[in-house]
MOPAC internal coordinates of N, CA, C and O (Angstrom, degrees):
PM7 1SCF
backbone

  N    0.0000 0     0.00 0     0.00 0    0    0    0
  C    1.4394 1     0.00 0     0.00 0    1    0    0
  C    1.5300 1   108.30 1     0.00 0    2    1    0
  O    1.2310 1   120.64 1   -50.45 1    3    2    1
  N    1.3004 1   116.38 1   129.55 1    3    2    1
  C    1.4627 1   121.92 1  -178.14 1    5    3    2
  C    1.5236 1   110.73 1   -85.74 1    6    5    3
  O    1.2310 1   121.46 1   -26.66 1    7    6    5
  N    1.3055 1   114.81 1   153.34 1    7    6    5
  C    1.4584 1   120.98 1   176.43 1    9    7    6
  C    1.5243 1   109.99 1   -82.56 1   10    9    7
  O    1.2310 1   120.90 1   -20.60 1   11   10    9
  N    1.3327 1   115.88 1   159.40 1   11   10    9
  C    1.4554 1   119.50 1   171.98 1   13   11   10
  C    1.5239 1   108.48 1   -63.89 1   14   13   11
  O    1.2310 1   120.49 1   -26.85 1   15   14   13
  N    1.3189 1   116.67 1   153.15 1   15   14   13
  C    1.4645 1   120.18 1  -173.48 1   17   15   14
  C    1.5311 1   112.84 1   -61.55 1   18   17   15
  O    1.2310 1   119.93 1   145.73 1   19   18   17
  N    1.3261 1   117.74 1   -34.27 1   19   18   17
  C    1.4675 1   118.69 1  -178.40 1   21   19   18
  C    1.5336 1   111.80 1   -71.38 1   22   21   19
  O    1.2310 1   119.48 1   162.96 1   23   22   21
  N    1.3189 1   118.60 1   -17.04 1   23   22   21
  C    1.4685 1   121.58 1  -178.76 1   25   23   22
  C    1.5277 1   113.23 1   -77.96 1   26   25   23
  O    1.2310 1   119.49 1   174.49 1   27   26   25
  N    1.3332 1   118.58 1    -5.51 1   27   26   25
  C    1.4616 1   121.43 1   177.40 1   29   27   26
  C    1.5312 1   111.80 1   -89.01 1   30   29   27
  O    1.2310 1   119.87 1  -173.36 1   31   30   29
  N    1.3182 1   117.84 1     6.64 1   31   30   29
  C    1.4650 1   122.59 1   178.05 1   33   31   30
  C    1.5226 1   110.35 1   -80.85 1   34   33   31
  O    1.2310 1   122.24 1    10.87 1   35   34   33
  N    1.3175 1   113.32 1  -169.13 1   35   34   33
  C    1.4540 1   121.16 1   174.36 1   37   35   34
  C    1.5375 1   108.38 1   -60.07 1   38   37   35
  O    1.2310 1   119.11 1   -47.75 1   39   38   37
  N    1.3238 1   119.29 1   132.25 1   39   38   37
  C    1.4664 1   121.15 1  -178.03 1   41   39   38
  C    1.5282 1   113.82 1   -57.15 1   42   41   39
  O    1.2310 1   119.67 1   146.32 1   43   42   41
  N    1.3131 1   118.24 1   -33.68 1   43   42   41
  C    1.4554 1   120.64 1   178.26 1   45   43   42
  C    1.5277 1   110.58 1   -65.82 1   46   45   43
  O    1.2310 1   119.82 1   138.50 1   47   46   45
  N    1.3324 1   117.95 1   -41.50 1   47   46   45
  C    1.4644 1   120.84 1   177.99 1   49   47   46
  C    1.5223 1   111.22 1   -64.06 1   50   49   47
  O    1.2310 1   120.34 1   140.54 1   51   50   49
  N    1.3236 1   116.96 1   -39.46 1   51   50   49
  C    1.4618 1   121.26 1   178.73 1   53   51   50
  C    1.5223 1   109.90 1   -63.65 1   54   53   51
  O    1.2310 1   120.07 1   135.91 1   55   54   53
  N    1.3287 1   117.46 1   -44.09 1   55   54   53
  C    1.4543 1   121.66 1   178.12 1   57   55   54
  C    1.5223 1   111.33 1   -61.67 1   58   57   55
  O    1.2310 1   120.28 1   137.17 1   59   58   57
  N    1.3222 1   117.07 1   -42.83 1   59   58   57
  C    1.4638 1   120.73 1  -179.88 1   61   59   58
  C    1.5327 1   111.26 1   -65.86 1   62   61   59
  O    1.2310 1   119.76 1   141.93 1   63   62   61
  N    1.3206 1   118.07 1   -38.07 1   63   62   61
  C    1.4658 1   121.05 1   176.85 1   65   63   62
  C    1.5228 1   111.22 1   -64.72 1   66   65   63
  O    1.2310 1   120.50 1   137.67 1   67   66   65
  N    1.3284 1   116.66 1   -42.33 1   67   66   65
  C    1.4619 1   120.39 1   179.18 1   69   67   66
  C    1.5274 1   111.40 1   -65.57 1   70   69   67
  O    1.2310 1   120.22 1   138.79 1   71   70   69
  N    1.3125 1   117.19 1   -41.21 1   71   70   69
  C    1.4623 1   121.05 1  -179.96 1   73   71   70
  C    1.5263 1   111.86 1   -69.17 1   74   73   71
  O    1.2310 1   119.61 1   151.80 1   75   74   73
  N    1.3232 1   118.35 1   -28.20 1   75   74   73
  C    1.4620 1   121.81 1  -179.51 1   77   75   74
  C    1.5223 1   111.82 1   -69.24 1   78   77   75
  O    1.2310 1   119.97 1   161.91 1   79   78   77
  N    1.3216 1   117.67 1   -18.09 1   79   78   77
  C    1.4687 1   121.33 1   179.80 1   81   79   78
  C    1.5195 1   112.83 1   -90.43 1   82   81   79
  O    1.2310 1   119.68 1   165.16 1   83   82   81
  N    1.3194 1   118.22 1   -14.84 1   83   82   81
  C    1.4560 1   120.89 1  -175.35 1   85   83   82
  C    1.5222 1   110.68 1   -98.79 1   86   85   83
  O    1.2310 1   121.20 1   -11.16 1   87   86   85
  N    1.3148 1   115.31 1   168.84 1   87   86   85
  C    1.4647 1   120.03 1   176.93 1   89   87   86
  C    1.5241 1   111.27 1   -99.69 1   90   89   87
  O    1.2310 1   120.02 1  -162.37 1   91   90   89
  N    1.3207 1   117.57 1    17.63 1   91   90   89
  C    1.4554 1   121.79 1   178.85 1   93   91   90
  C    1.5261 1   109.69 1   -63.51 1   94   93   91
  O    1.2310 1   120.56 1   -52.35 1   95   94   93
  N    1.3158 1   116.54 1   127.65 1   95   94   93
  C    1.4540 1   121.70 1  -179.85 1   97   95   94
  C    1.5170 1   113.35 1    95.35 1   98   97   95
  O    1.2310 1   119.78 1  -178.35 1   99   98   97
  N    1.3204 1   118.03 1     1.65 1   99   98   97
  C    1.4697 1   121.48 1  -179.87 1  101   99   98
  C    1.5288 1   109.70 1   -75.77 1  102  101   99
  O    1.2310 1   120.51 1   -33.58 1  103  102  101
  N    1.3246 1   116.63 1   146.42 1  103  102  101
  C    1.4559 1   120.14 1  -179.71 1  105  103  102
  C    1.5279 1   112.00 1   -73.05 1  106  105  103
  O    1.2310 1   119.62 1   163.80 1  107  106  105
  N    1.3258 1   118.32 1   -16.20 1  107  106  105
  C    1.4638 1   122.31 1   179.54 1  109  107  106
  C    1.5303 1   112.45 1   -89.24 1  110  109  107
  O    1.2310 1   119.85 1   174.74 1  111  110  109
  N    1.3204 1   117.90 1    -5.26 1  111  110  109
  C    1.4578 1   121.97 1  -177.44 1  113  111  110
  C    1.5199 1   109.86 1   -85.24 1  114  113  111
  O    1.2310 1   120.51 1   -44.81 1  115  114  113
  N    1.3393 1   116.63 1   135.19 1  115  114  113
  C    1.4545 1   121.12 1   179.05 1  117  115  114
  C    1.5320 1   109.27 1  -129.04 1  118  117  115
  O    1.2310 1   120.97 1   -29.04 1  119  118  117
  N    1.3284 1   115.75 1   150.96 1  119  118  117
  C    1.4643 1   122.49 1  -178.67 1  121  119  118
  C    1.5206 1   109.16 1  -117.16 1  122  121  119
  O    1.2310 1   120.99 1   -33.21 1  123  122  121
  N    1.3246 1   115.70 1   146.79 1  123  122  121
  C    1.4596 1   119.72 1   178.15 1  125  123  122
  C    1.5067 1   110.95 1  -161.69 1  126  125  123
  O    1.2310 1   121.16 1    -2.31 1  127  126  125
  N    1.3350 1   115.39 1   177.69 1  127  126  125
  C    1.4624 1   122.37 1   178.85 1  129  127  126
  C    1.5169 1   108.06 1  -125.14 1  130  129  127
  O    1.2310 1   120.67 1   -44.52 1  131  130  129
  N    1.3245 1   116.33 1   135.48 1  131  130  129
  C    1.4630 1   121.67 1   175.20 1  133  131  130
  C    1.5266 1   108.13 1  -140.32 1  134  133  131
  O    1.2310 1   120.34 1   -57.92 1  135  134  133
  N    1.3138 1   116.96 1   122.08 1  135  134  133
  C    1.4637 1   122.63 1   179.10 1  137  135  134
  C    1.5258 1   112.16 1    55.36 1  138  137  135
  O    1.2310 1   120.29 1  -144.88 1  139  138  137
  N    1.3342 1   117.05 1    35.12 1  139  138  137
  C    1.4486 1   121.94 1   177.39 1  141  139  138
  C    1.5232 1   114.33 1    80.77 1  142  141  139
  O    1.2310 1   119.81 1  -170.44 1  143  142  141
  N    1.3136 1   117.98 1     9.56 1  143  142  141
  C    1.4615 1   122.50 1  -178.84 1  145  143  142
  C    1.5281 1   108.93 1  -116.90 1  146  145  143
  O    1.2310 1   120.71 1   -45.78 1  147  146  145
  N    1.3272 1   116.24 1   134.22 1  147  146  145
  C    1.4653 1   120.30 1   177.54 1  149  147  146
  C    1.5251 1   109.05 1   -73.35 1  150  149  147
  O    1.2310 1   120.52 1   -46.45 1  151  150  149
  N    1.3388 1   116.61 1   133.55 1  151  150  149
  C    1.4612 1   122.36 1  -178.80 1  153  151  150
  C    1.5195 1   108.79 1  -124.66 1  154  153  151
  O    1.2310 1   121.06 1   -44.77 1  155  154  153
  N    1.3278 1   115.58 1   135.23 1  155  154  153
  C    1.4556 1   122.43 1   174.60 1  157  155  154
  C    1.5215 1   106.64 1  -117.26 1  158  157  155
  O    1.2310 1   120.38 1   -53.31 1  159  158  157
  N    1.3289 1   116.88 1   126.69 1  159  158  157
  C    1.4587 1   120.59 1  -177.24 1  161  159  158
  C    1.5168 1   110.61 1  -135.92 1  162  161  159
  O    1.2310 1   121.13 1   -22.66 1  163  162  161
  N    1.3120 1   115.44 1   157.34 1  163  162  161
  C    1.4680 1   122.13 1   176.37 1  165  163  162
  C    1.5197 1   108.27 1   -98.52 1  166  165  163
  O    1.2310 1   120.17 1   -46.35 1  167  166  165
  N    1.3318 1   117.28 1   133.65 1  167  166  165
  C    1.4585 1   121.22 1  -179.18 1  169  167  166
  C    1.5184 1   112.43 1   -94.23 1  170  169  167
  O    1.2310 1   119.79 1   174.41 1  171  170  169
  N    1.3191 1   118.00 1    -5.59 1  171  170  169
  C    1.4634 1   121.87 1  -178.57 1  173  171  170
  C    1.5287 1   109.42 1   -88.78 1  174  173  171
  O    1.2310 1   119.24 1   -60.80 1  175  174  173
  N    1.3380 1   119.06 1   119.20 1  175  174  173
  C    1.4696 1   119.50 1   177.91 1  177  175  174
  C    1.5268 1   111.25 1   -74.91 1  178  177  175
  O    1.2310 1   120.50 1   -25.60 1  179  178  177
  N    1.3320 1   116.65 1   154.40 1  179  178  177
  C    1.4609 1   120.27 1   178.00 1  181  179  178
  C    1.5294 1   109.97 1   -82.32 1  182  181  179
  O    1.2310 1   120.29 1     9.65 1  183  182  181
  N    1.3207 1   117.05 1  -170.35 1  183  182  181
  C    1.4637 1   121.88 1  -175.73 1  185  183  182
  C    1.5316 1   112.44 1   -62.28 1  186  185  183
  O    1.2310 1   120.20 1   149.52 1  187  186  185
  N    1.3337 1   117.22 1   -30.48 1  187  186  185
  C    1.4632 1   121.59 1  -179.06 1  189  187  186
  C    1.5219 1   112.46 1   -89.32 1  190  189  187
  O    1.2310 1   120.03 1   178.51 1  191  190  189
  N    1.3160 1   117.55 1    -1.49 1  191  190  189
  C    1.4524 1   121.87 1   179.96 1  193  191  190
  C    1.5132 1   113.96 1    89.46 1  194  193  191
  O    1.2310 1   119.65 1  -175.47 1  195  194  193
  N    1.3234 1   118.27 1     4.53 1  195  194  193
  C    1.4615 1   122.50 1   179.39 1  197  195  194
  C    1.5231 1   110.42 1   -85.70 1  198  197  195
  O    1.2310 1   121.19 1   -18.85 1  199  198  197
  N    1.3446 1   115.33 1   161.15 1  199  198  197
  C    1.4592 1   120.67 1   177.17 1  201  199  198
  C    1.5265 1   109.21 1   -70.40 1  202  201  199
  O    1.2310 1   120.41 1   -41.38 1  203  202  201
  N    1.3172 1   116.83 1   138.62 1  203  202  201
  C    1.4670 1   121.89 1  -179.81 1  205  203  202
  C    1.5208 1   111.49 1   -77.36 1  206  205  203
  O    1.2310 1   121.00 1   -24.92 1  207  206  205
  N    1.3208 1   115.68 1   155.08 1  207  206  205
  C    1.4655 1   122.88 1   173.89 1  209  207  206
  C    1.5245 1   107.81 1   -72.79 1  210  209  207
  O    1.2310 1   120.11 1   -56.31 1  211  210  209
  N    1.3144 1   117.39 1   123.69 1  211  210  209
  C    1.4510 1   121.33 1   179.66 1  213  211  210
  C    1.5216 1   109.81 1   -87.74 1  214  213  211
  O    1.2310 1   120.52 1   -39.00 1  215  214  213
  N    1.3239 1   116.61 1   141.00 1  215  214  213
  C    1.4592 1   121.07 1   176.96 1  217  215  214
  C    1.5129 1   113.52 1   120.78 1  218  217  215
  O    1.2310 1   120.08 1   149.74 1  219  218  217
  N    1.3210 1   117.45 1   -30.26 1  219  218  217
  C    1.4621 1   121.12 1   177.32 1  221  219  218
  C    1.5245 1   108.89 1  -109.13 1  222  221  219
  O    1.2310 1   120.61 1   -42.11 1  223  222  221
  N    1.3069 1   116.45 1   137.89 1  223  222  221
  C    1.4556 1   120.51 1  -178.28 1  225  223  222
  C    1.5266 1   110.49 1   -70.01 1  226  225  223
  O    1.2310 1   120.43 1   -47.87 1  227  226  225
  N    1.3172 1   116.77 1   132.13 1  227  226  225
  C    1.4624 1   121.79 1   179.37 1  229  227  226
  C    1.5193 1   110.25 1  -108.20 1  230  229  227
  O    1.2310 1   120.78 1    -1.44 1  231  230  229
  N    1.3133 1   116.11 1   178.56 1  231  230  229
  C    1.4699 1   120.45 1  -177.72 1  233  231  230
  C    1.5272 1   112.29 1   -71.67 1  234  233  231
  O    1.2310 1   120.07 1   163.88 1  235  234  233
  N    1.3319 1   117.48 1   -16.12 1  235  234  233
  C    1.4672 1   121.47 1  -179.84 1  237  235  234
  C    1.5299 1   112.59 1   -94.60 1  238  237  235
  O    1.2310 1   119.94 1  -164.17 1  239  238  237
  N    1.3392 1   117.72 1    15.83 1  239  238  237
  C    1.4651 1   121.90 1  -179.78 1  241  239  238
  C    1.5183 1   110.15 1   -60.14 1  242  241  239
  O    1.2310 1   120.94 1   -49.72 1  243  242  241
  N    1.3330 1   115.81 1   130.28 1  243  242  241
  C    1.4634 1   121.06 1   177.74 1  245  243  242
  C    1.5160 1   107.79 1  -138.76 1  246  245  243
  O    1.2310 1   120.46 1   -51.28 1  247  246  245
  N    1.3382 1   116.72 1   128.72 1  247  246  245
  C    1.4648 1   121.69 1  -179.61 1  249  247  246
  C    1.5173 1   111.05 1   -62.42 1  250  249  247
  O    1.2310 1   120.69 1   -42.95 1  251  250  249
  N    1.3158 1   116.29 1   137.05 1  251  250  249
  C    1.4614 1   121.47 1   173.99 1  253  251  250
  C    1.5198 1   108.16 1   -76.15 1  254  253  251
  O    1.2310 1   121.09 1   -39.53 1  255  254  253
  N    1.3055 1   115.51 1   140.47 1  255  254  253
  C    1.4701 1   119.97 1  -177.85 1  257  255  254
  C    1.4898 1   112.15 1  -102.68 1  258  257  255
  O    1.2310 1   120.10 1   180.00 1  259  258  257

């Protein structure tokens, strides 16, 4: 199986591109345990008041300080 074309670059650039798509490091992201399973959830509600999908970076991304 071949890699995507952008994955043949410098490994640091590939890592930075992958991290730019995730919400890892966001101040709205929270971690917890339920039934022995690690759970990552977003605490910021969307425009309709529903819980956001965790894992993809949204427009409300804010770096944790």
